[in-house]
VEXFIVEX-145625 format. One record per residue (C-alpha): y, z, x; residue in one letter. Coordinates in Angstrom, 1 decimal. Layout:
N
- y | z | x | rest
- Y | Z | X | A;
...
***
This chain:
433
- y | z | x | rest
- 77.9 | 111.6 | 87.0 | M;
- 78.2 | 111.9 | 83.5 | K;
- 78.7 | 108.7 | 82.6 | K;
- 75.6 | 107.4 | 84.4 | Y;
- 73.7 | 110.5 | 83.1 | Y;
- 74.9 | 109.1 | 79.8 | A;
- 73.8 | 105.7 | 80.6 | I;
- 70.3 | 106.7 | 81.6 | W;
- 69.5 | 108.8 | 78.6 | L;
- 70.1 | 106.2 | 76.6 | I;
- 68.3 | 103.5 | 78.7 | I;
- 65.4 | 106.2 | 78.7 | A;
- 65.3 | 106.7 | 74.8 | L;
- 65.2 | 102.8 | 74.2 | L;
- 62.1 | 102.4 | 76.4 | V;
- 60.8 | 105.6 | 74.6 | L;
- 61.4 | 104.1 | 71.0 | S;
- 60.2 | 100.4 | 72.2 | L;
- 57.0 | 102.1 | 73.5 | T;
- 56.7 | 104.3 | 70.5 | V;
- 57.0 | 100.8 | 68.2 | S;
- 54.4 | 98.7 | 70.6 | C;
- 52.3 | 101.5 | 69.9 | T;
- 52.1 | 101.5 | 66.3 | K;
- 52.3 | 97.7 | 66.6 | I;
- 49.0 | 98.3 | 68.6 | H;
- 47.3 | 100.6 | 66.4 | E;
- 48.4 | 98.0 | 63.6 | Q;
- 46.7 | 95.1 | 65.3 | K;
- 43.4 | 97.4 | 65.7 | H;
- 43.2 | 99.5 | 63.1 | D;
- 39.7 | 98.8 | 63.5 | K;
- 36.5 | 101.5 | 64.8 | T;
- 37.0 | 100.8 | 68.2 | E;
- 33.5 | 100.8 | 70.1 | I;
- 33.4 | 100.4 | 74.0 | K;
- 31.6 | 98.6 | 75.9 | F;
- 30.8 | 99.3 | 79.7 | W;
- 29.7 | 96.7 | 81.5 | H;
- 28.7 | 95.3 | 85.2 | A;
- 28.7 | 91.2 | 84.4 | L;
- 31.6 | 89.4 | 87.0 | G;
- 31.9 | 85.7 | 87.6 | G;
- 30.8 | 83.3 | 85.2 | P;
- 28.7 | 85.9 | 83.7 | L;
- 31.8 | 88.2 | 82.5 | G;
- 33.7 | 84.9 | 81.2 | D;
- 30.6 | 84.3 | 78.6 | A;
- 30.3 | 88.1 | 77.6 | L;
- 34.3 | 88.3 | 77.2 | T;
- 33.9 | 84.8 | 75.8 | Q;
- 31.4 | 85.8 | 72.8 | L;
- 33.0 | 89.4 | 72.5 | V;
- 36.6 | 88.3 | 71.6 | D;
- 34.3 | 86.0 | 68.9 | E;
- 33.2 | 89.1 | 67.3 | F;
- 36.3 | 90.4 | 67.6 | N;
- 38.0 | 87.6 | 65.5 | R;
- 35.5 | 87.8 | 62.7 | E;
- 35.2 | 91.7 | 62.1 | Q;
- 37.5 | 93.2 | 59.6 | D;
- 36.6 | 97.0 | 60.6 | S;
- 35.1 | 96.8 | 64.5 | I;
- 36.8 | 95.7 | 67.8 | F;
- 34.6 | 95.7 | 70.8 | V;
- 36.3 | 96.9 | 73.8 | R;
- 34.4 | 95.5 | 77.2 | V;
- 35.4 | 97.3 | 80.5 | I;
- 34.0 | 96.2 | 83.6 | S;
- 32.4 | 98.6 | 86.5 | M;
- 32.4 | 96.0 | 89.0 | G;
- 28.6 | 96.5 | 89.8 | N;
- 25.7 | 98.4 | 88.1 | Y;
- 26.0 | 101.3 | 91.1 | Q;
- 29.3 | 101.6 | 89.7 | A;
- 28.4 | 101.7 | 86.3 | L;
- 25.6 | 104.3 | 87.2 | S;
- 27.8 | 106.6 | 88.6 | Q;
- 30.3 | 106.3 | 86.0 | K;
- 28.5 | 106.7 | 83.2 | L;
- 26.9 | 110.1 | 84.8 | M;
- 30.1 | 111.3 | 85.0 | A;
- 31.5 | 110.4 | 81.4 | S;
- 28.2 | 112.1 | 80.0 | L;
- 29.4 | 115.3 | 81.9 | Q;
- 33.0 | 115.0 | 80.7 | A;
- 32.1 | 114.1 | 77.3 | N;
- 33.4 | 110.7 | 77.6 | N;
- 31.0 | 108.2 | 77.5 | Q;
- 31.4 | 104.6 | 75.9 | P;
- 29.4 | 104.0 | 72.4 | E;
- 27.7 | 100.8 | 74.1 | I;
- 26.9 | 100.1 | 78.1 | A;
- 24.0 | 98.2 | 79.9 | Q;
- 21.4 | 100.0 | 81.2 | V;
- 17.8 | 99.7 | 83.3 | F;
- 14.5 | 101.1 | 81.9 | E;
- 14.3 | 103.8 | 84.3 | S;
- 18.3 | 104.9 | 83.6 | W;
- 17.2 | 104.8 | 80.0 | T;
- 14.1 | 107.5 | 80.6 | A;
- 16.6 | 109.9 | 82.2 | N;
- 19.0 | 109.9 | 79.2 | F;
- 16.6 | 110.7 | 77.0 | I;
- 15.4 | 113.6 | 78.7 | E;
- 19.3 | 114.1 | 78.6 | G;
- 19.0 | 114.2 | 74.9 | N;
- 22.6 | 111.8 | 74.7 | V;
- 21.0 | 108.3 | 73.2 | L;
- 21.0 | 107.6 | 69.8 | V;
- 17.3 | 105.6 | 69.5 | P;
- 17.8 | 102.2 | 68.0 | I;
- 14.9 | 102.6 | 66.0 | D;
- 17.0 | 104.9 | 63.6 | E;
- 19.3 | 101.9 | 63.2 | F;
- 16.1 | 99.5 | 62.6 | I;
- 14.8 | 102.0 | 60.6 | E;
- 17.4 | 101.8 | 58.1 | Q;
- 18.1 | 98.0 | 58.1 | D;
- 15.2 | 96.3 | 56.3 | S;
- 16.4 | 93.2 | 56.7 | S;
- 16.5 | 93.6 | 60.4 | F;
- 13.0 | 94.7 | 60.1 | I;
- 11.7 | 91.4 | 59.4 | R;
- 13.3 | 89.9 | 62.3 | Q;
- 11.8 | 91.9 | 64.8 | M;
- 8.6 | 89.7 | 65.7 | D;
- 11.2 | 87.1 | 66.3 | D;
- 11.8 | 89.3 | 69.9 | F;
- 9.7 | 88.4 | 73.0 | Y;
- 7.6 | 91.0 | 73.0 | P;
- 8.4 | 91.8 | 77.1 | V;
- 11.9 | 92.7 | 75.6 | F;
- 11.0 | 95.4 | 72.9 | I;
- 7.8 | 96.8 | 75.2 | D;
- 10.0 | 97.1 | 77.9 | S;
- 12.7 | 99.4 | 75.6 | N;
- 9.9 | 100.8 | 73.4 | T;
- 9.1 | 104.7 | 75.9 | I;
- 7.0 | 107.2 | 73.9 | N;
- 6.6 | 104.6 | 71.3 | G;
- 9.8 | 104.3 | 70.0 | K;
- 12.4 | 102.0 | 71.1 | I;
- 15.7 | 103.5 | 72.7 | W;
- 17.4 | 100.5 | 73.7 | S;
- 17.6 | 96.6 | 72.7 | F;
- 17.6 | 93.9 | 75.5 | P;
- 20.4 | 91.8 | 76.9 | F;
- 20.8 | 90.4 | 80.1 | N;
- 17.9 | 89.2 | 80.7 | K;
- 16.7 | 86.5 | 83.8 | S;
- 13.6 | 85.4 | 85.6 | L;
- 13.1 | 83.9 | 88.9 | R;
- 13.7 | 80.4 | 89.8 | V;
- 13.3 | 77.9 | 92.6 | L;
- 16.0 | 75.8 | 92.9 | F;
- 15.4 | 72.7 | 95.5 | Y;
- 17.5 | 69.9 | 97.2 | N;
- 16.4 | 66.5 | 95.5 | K;
- 17.6 | 64.4 | 97.9 | D;
- 16.0 | 66.2 | 100.7 | A;
- 12.6 | 66.1 | 98.9 | F;
- 13.1 | 62.5 | 98.3 | Y;
- 13.9 | 61.8 | 102.2 | R;
- 10.4 | 62.9 | 103.0 | E;
- 8.7 | 62.0 | 100.3 | G;
- 7.9 | 65.3 | 98.4 | L;
- 7.7 | 65.4 | 94.9 | D;
- 11.1 | 65.6 | 94.1 | H;
- 10.7 | 65.6 | 90.1 | E;
- 8.8 | 68.9 | 89.7 | T;
- 8.6 | 70.7 | 93.2 | G;
- 5.9 | 72.8 | 95.1 | P;
- 3.9 | 74.3 | 92.3 | K;
- 2.0 | 76.5 | 94.3 | T;
- 2.0 | 79.3 | 97.4 | W;
- 0.4 | 76.2 | 99.5 | E;
- 2.8 | 73.8 | 98.2 | D;
- 5.9 | 76.2 | 99.2 | F;
- 4.2 | 76.5 | 102.5 | K;
- 3.5 | 72.8 | 103.1 | L;
- 7.2 | 71.9 | 101.6 | Y;
- 9.1 | 74.3 | 103.9 | A;
- 7.5 | 73.1 | 106.9 | K;
- 7.8 | 69.0 | 106.3 | V;
- 11.9 | 70.3 | 105.3 | L;
- 12.2 | 72.5 | 108.6 | S;
- 14.3 | 70.3 | 111.3 | K;
- 15.4 | 71.1 | 115.0 | D;
- 18.0 | 68.2 | 115.0 | H;
- 19.5 | 69.5 | 118.2 | N;
- 16.6 | 69.6 | 119.9 | G;
- 16.4 | 73.3 | 121.5 | D;
- 12.9 | 74.0 | 120.1 | G;
- 13.9 | 76.1 | 117.3 | D;
- 14.8 | 74.7 | 113.3 | Y;
- 18.5 | 74.5 | 112.6 | D;
- 17.2 | 72.9 | 108.9 | I;
- 15.0 | 75.4 | 107.2 | F;
- 12.9 | 75.3 | 104.0 | G;
- 14.2 | 78.2 | 102.7 | S;
- 15.5 | 81.3 | 103.2 | T;
- 14.5 | 85.0 | 102.0 | F;
- 16.7 | 88.2 | 101.0 | A;
- 15.0 | 91.7 | 101.1 | I;
- 13.6 | 92.0 | 97.3 | S;
- 11.8 | 94.3 | 95.8 | A;
- 11.8 | 91.8 | 92.7 | W;
- 10.2 | 88.6 | 94.7 | Q;
- 7.2 | 91.0 | 96.4 | F;
- 6.6 | 92.3 | 92.4 | E;
- 6.1 | 88.5 | 91.6 | N;
- 4.0 | 87.5 | 94.4 | L;
- 1.8 | 91.2 | 94.0 | L;
- 1.0 | 90.2 | 90.1 | L;
- 0.3 | 86.2 | 91.3 | Q;
- -2.3 | 87.4 | 93.3 | A;
- -4.0 | 89.2 | 91.0 | G;
- -2.1 | 92.7 | 91.4 | G;
- -0.3 | 95.6 | 89.4 | Q;
- 2.6 | 97.9 | 90.4 | I;
- 1.2 | 100.8 | 88.7 | M;
- -1.8 | 101.7 | 86.6 | N;
- -0.9 | 101.5 | 82.9 | E;
- 0.3 | 105.5 | 82.6 | G;
- 3.0 | 105.3 | 85.6 | Y;
- 1.0 | 107.9 | 86.8 | T;
- -0.1 | 106.2 | 90.3 | K;
- 1.0 | 103.3 | 92.4 | A;
- -1.2 | 100.4 | 92.8 | Y;
- 1.0 | 98.1 | 95.4 | F;
- -0.8 | 99.1 | 98.1 | N;
- -3.8 | 96.9 | 97.0 | S;
- -4.9 | 94.1 | 98.6 | D;
- -3.0 | 91.9 | 96.6 | A;
- 0.0 | 93.5 | 98.0 | G;
- -1.3 | 93.3 | 100.8 | V;
- -1.3 | 89.7 | 100.6 | E;
- 1.8 | 88.8 | 98.6 | A;
- 3.8 | 90.7 | 101.6 | I;
- 1.9 | 88.4 | 104.3 | K;
- 2.5 | 85.5 | 102.7 | F;
- 6.5 | 86.0 | 103.1 | M;
- 5.9 | 87.4 | 106.1 | S;
- 3.8 | 84.6 | 107.7 | D;
- 5.9 | 82.3 | 106.4 | L;
- 9.3 | 84.1 | 108.8 | L;
- 7.4 | 85.0 | 111.5 | N;
- 4.8 | 82.0 | 112.0 | I;
- 5.8 | 79.3 | 110.6 | D;
- 9.3 | 80.3 | 111.1 | K;
- 10.2 | 77.8 | 108.3 | T;
- 12.0 | 80.2 | 106.2 | V;
- 14.7 | 82.9 | 107.9 | Y;
- 16.5 | 86.5 | 106.7 | L;
- 19.6 | 86.1 | 104.4 | S;
- 21.9 | 88.8 | 103.0 | T;
- 24.2 | 89.2 | 100.0 | G;
- 25.2 | 85.2 | 99.2 | Y;
- 24.7 | 83.5 | 102.7 | D;
- 21.6 | 82.5 | 101.3 | G;
- 23.3 | 80.4 | 98.1 | Q;
- 25.9 | 79.3 | 100.8 | N;
- 23.0 | 78.1 | 102.9 | D;
- 22.2 | 75.9 | 99.8 | F;
- 24.9 | 74.6 | 98.8 | L;
- 25.6 | 73.6 | 102.8 | S;
- 22.5 | 71.8 | 103.0 | G;
- 21.1 | 74.4 | 105.6 | K;
- 18.5 | 74.9 | 103.3 | I;
- 16.4 | 73.2 | 100.7 | A;
- 14.9 | 75.4 | 98.7 | M;
- 16.3 | 78.4 | 97.2 | L;
- 14.2 | 81.4 | 94.9 | E;
- 17.0 | 83.2 | 93.0 | S;
- 17.6 | 84.5 | 89.7 | S;
- 18.1 | 82.3 | 86.2 | S;
- 21.6 | 83.2 | 86.6 | V;
- 22.5 | 81.2 | 90.0 | T;
- 22.4 | 78.0 | 88.4 | Y;
- 25.9 | 79.3 | 86.7 | A;
- 27.1 | 80.5 | 89.9 | Y;
- 25.8 | 77.2 | 91.7 | L;
- 27.0 | 75.0 | 88.8 | Q;
- 30.4 | 77.0 | 89.2 | E;
- 30.4 | 76.1 | 93.1 | S;
- 30.2 | 72.2 | 92.7 | G;
- 27.0 | 71.0 | 93.9 | I;
- 27.1 | 68.2 | 96.3 | P;
- 23.2 | 67.0 | 95.7 | F;
- 20.7 | 66.6 | 93.1 | N;
- 20.0 | 69.7 | 92.4 | L;
- 16.3 | 70.2 | 90.8 | G;
- 14.8 | 73.3 | 88.9 | V;
- 11.2 | 74.9 | 88.8 | S;
- 9.4 | 77.6 | 87.8 | A;
- 8.0 | 79.7 | 91.4 | I;
- 5.0 | 78.3 | 92.7 | P;
- 1.8 | 80.3 | 91.1 | E;
- -1.7 | 81.4 | 93.1 | Y;
- -3.6 | 82.9 | 91.4 | K;
- -1.9 | 83.6 | 88.3 | N;
- 2.1 | 82.1 | 86.9 | N;
- 2.6 | 85.8 | 86.1 | K;
- 6.4 | 86.5 | 86.3 | S;
- 8.8 | 89.6 | 85.9 | I;
- 11.9 | 89.8 | 83.6 | V;
- 14.6 | 91.7 | 85.4 | S;
- 17.9 | 93.0 | 84.2 | G;
- 19.3 | 95.3 | 81.9 | T;
- 19.2 | 96.5 | 78.5 | N;
- 22.0 | 98.5 | 75.7 | V;
- 22.0 | 101.4 | 75.1 | A;
- 24.3 | 103.2 | 72.0 | I;
- 25.4 | 106.9 | 73.4 | F;
- 25.7 | 109.5 | 70.8 | K;
- 28.9 | 110.3 | 69.2 | M;
- 30.8 | 112.3 | 67.4 | K;
- 32.0 | 110.1 | 65.0 | D;
- 28.6 | 107.9 | 63.8 | K;
- 30.5 | 105.6 | 62.0 | Q;
- 31.2 | 104.3 | 65.9 | K;
- 27.4 | 104.9 | 66.4 | E;
- 27.0 | 102.6 | 63.3 | K;
- 29.5 | 99.8 | 64.4 | S;
- 27.5 | 99.5 | 67.8 | A;
- 24.7 | 98.4 | 66.5 | W;
- 25.9 | 95.8 | 64.2 | E;
- 27.5 | 94.2 | 67.6 | F;
- 24.4 | 94.5 | 68.9 | I;
- 22.6 | 92.3 | 66.1 | K;
- 25.1 | 89.6 | 66.4 | W;
- 25.0 | 89.4 | 69.6 | F;
- 21.5 | 89.2 | 70.1 | T;
- 21.4 | 87.2 | 67.0 | D;
- 19.5 | 83.2 | 67.4 | T;
- 23.3 | 82.0 | 67.3 | K;
- 24.7 | 84.1 | 69.6 | Q;
- 21.8 | 84.6 | 72.3 | T;
- 20.9 | 80.7 | 72.8 | A;
- 25.3 | 80.7 | 73.4 | R;
- 24.7 | 83.4 | 75.9 | F;
- 22.0 | 81.8 | 77.4 | S;
- 23.5 | 78.3 | 77.8 | E;
- 26.6 | 79.4 | 79.4 | M;
- 24.6 | 82.3 | 82.0 | T;
- 21.1 | 81.3 | 82.5 | Y;
- 19.8 | 84.4 | 81.3 | Y;
- 17.0 | 84.4 | 79.1 | M;
- 17.3 | 84.4 | 75.0 | P;
- 15.8 | 87.6 | 73.6 | V;
- 14.8 | 85.3 | 69.9 | R;
- 11.8 | 83.0 | 69.9 | K;
- 14.0 | 81.2 | 67.4 | S;
- 16.8 | 80.6 | 70.3 | A;
- 14.8 | 78.0 | 71.0 | M;
- 15.0 | 75.8 | 68.4 | Q;
- 18.7 | 76.2 | 68.6 | E;
- 20.8 | 72.2 | 69.4 | N;
- 21.8 | 73.7 | 72.7 | N;
- 18.7 | 75.1 | 74.3 | I;
- 17.3 | 72.1 | 73.0 | K;
- 19.0 | 69.6 | 74.9 | T;
- 19.6 | 71.9 | 77.5 | M;
- 15.5 | 72.3 | 78.5 | L;
- 14.4 | 68.5 | 76.9 | N;
- 17.5 | 67.9 | 80.1 | E;
- 15.8 | 69.7 | 82.4 | N;
- 11.8 | 69.8 | 82.4 | K;
- 11.9 | 72.3 | 85.4 | G;
- 13.9 | 74.5 | 83.2 | L;
- 11.7 | 74.5 | 80.2 | A;
- 8.7 | 75.8 | 82.4 | D;
- 10.9 | 78.8 | 83.5 | V;
- 11.7 | 79.5 | 80.2 | Y;
- 8.4 | 78.9 | 78.7 | A;
- 7.1 | 81.9 | 80.8 | M;
- 8.6 | 84.4 | 78.6 | L;
- 5.9 | 84.0 | 76.9 | E;
- 4.0 | 85.7 | 79.9 | S;
- 6.5 | 87.6 | 81.9 | A;
- 5.5 | 91.3 | 82.2 | E;
- 8.4 | 94.1 | 83.1 | F;
- 8.9 | 96.9 | 85.6 | E;
- 7.5 | 100.4 | 85.7 | P;
- 10.0 | 102.6 | 83.3 | Q;
- 10.3 | 105.3 | 85.0 | I;
- 13.4 | 106.6 | 87.3 | P;
- 11.1 | 106.8 | 90.5 | E;
- 9.9 | 103.9 | 90.3 | W;
- 13.5 | 102.5 | 90.4 | F;
- 14.1 | 105.3 | 93.6 | E;
- 11.4 | 104.1 | 95.2 | L;
- 12.6 | 100.2 | 94.9 | R;
- 14.7 | 100.6 | 97.3 | K;
- 12.2 | 102.1 | 99.6 | Y;
- 10.4 | 98.9 | 99.4 | I;
- 12.9 | 96.9 | 100.3 | E;
- 14.3 | 99.2 | 103.7 | E;
- 11.0 | 101.1 | 104.6 | Q;
- 8.3 | 98.2 | 103.4 | V;
- 9.4 | 94.6 | 103.5 | I;
- 12.4 | 94.6 | 105.9 | E;
- 9.9 | 96.6 | 108.7 | K;
- 7.1 | 93.5 | 107.8 | V;
- 9.2 | 91.1 | 108.4 | F;
- 10.9 | 92.7 | 111.1 | R;
- 7.4 | 93.2 | 113.0 | G;
- 8.0 | 97.4 | 113.0 | L;
- 5.1 | 97.8 | 110.9 | L;
- 1.9 | 96.3 | 109.3 | Q;
- 1.6 | 95.4 | 105.8 | P;
- -1.1 | 98.3 | 104.7 | K;
- 0.4 | 100.5 | 106.4 | N;
- 3.9 | 100.2 | 105.0 | A;
- 2.6 | 100.0 | 101.8 | L;
- 0.4 | 102.8 | 101.9 | D;
- 3.4 | 105.1 | 103.0 | L;
- 5.6 | 104.0 | 100.0 | A;
- 2.5 | 104.5 | 98.0 | A;
- 2.0 | 108.0 | 98.8 | K;
- 5.9 | 108.4 | 98.7 | K;
- 6.0 | 107.3 | 95.0 | L;
- 2.8 | 109.9 | 93.8 | N;
- 4.0 | 112.5 | 95.2 | T;
- 7.6 | 112.1 | 93.6 | E;
- 5.8 | 111.1 | 90.4 | I;
- 3.7 | 114.8 | 90.7 | E;
- 6.6 | 116.7 | 92.4 | K;
- 8.7 | 115.8 | 88.9 | N;
- 5.8 | 116.8 | 86.4 | K;
- 5.7 | 120.5 | 87.5 | K;
- 9.5 | 120.1 | 87.3 | E;
***
């Protein structure tokens, strides 16, 4: 027994010695200010982020950014809250505008303004950023976060199916009426049972889609001061009725969830798919078995569109050098070259106007006019209300308004009025608190 004990003791000491040695080597390798960046990107989007961060780390002598994926936005939100309570937060994280509003109240963020004001060379670059991105990160006159992964809705379509039916396969449907007509022509009952087995399109239950239609019908989500709901207007009714009629009257569109719509599009069950611009990256990764068309979403009274996605925020740290290092990374990532490359790899929108002059973006858009039309929408894009109450209500709108109207359980006006009342009540309640 003593012999075996001695052997195990020697092994344990060797392991401990190796561990210490490896730790020292690791520390020497990363003898830099380490910045943790929590995100929720996966698949080709996460791969693109990792590739760019690795490049940043190779170029840096004093900063090392460690990217840590939280899997999804819900997990990211929960872990951020827990880390803040434990005073173990990351230096940088993706945040939605409504999260930022909560973090401001909690006094846990360093305003991006503080870094910009001390960076005279960067101040001169601010006009290069699309106004919608700076405005959406500005709360109470101060820039609190910075644009990161922003997308617009896009219409993807099967050019081959359009060609077979004599439809315009080069540009796709341009208006709501075009979309309705195209969906009718493209829907087929091949087995003769009286129901379509090939459809024009599919809809997911999406507040984002409703928001775009609402704006295009001439409506607004809320008033300018975010104190009152405006989405239950005639424009809101018209927007949700447009979707509902396609589902329940024309029956050329059906409901889908998750990635079903994307998979059905690739399999040929539908000929049109409205989704985020980043869906393009997933479609390409999956392999597209037909000629793919890309266009801006059909318009109505105007061509307004809402940007979606997150920003990045810097959390307060005892070590101020970490805060400064976090800002250096954000500056690098949002510089012209990097934002153009990130857009090329993921189809997230570039955050700077100058990115449009980069050769990779120019080539990409010259080869795809429909995609160029999507990117051009950045000039007139809008953003969602920046208040936490709206973020909470979006889920309610999907489950208690859109889904119930789609399933014939509520009329559009009644459903929207109930949602508006709920939002207004929450805002008043939180004011008093």
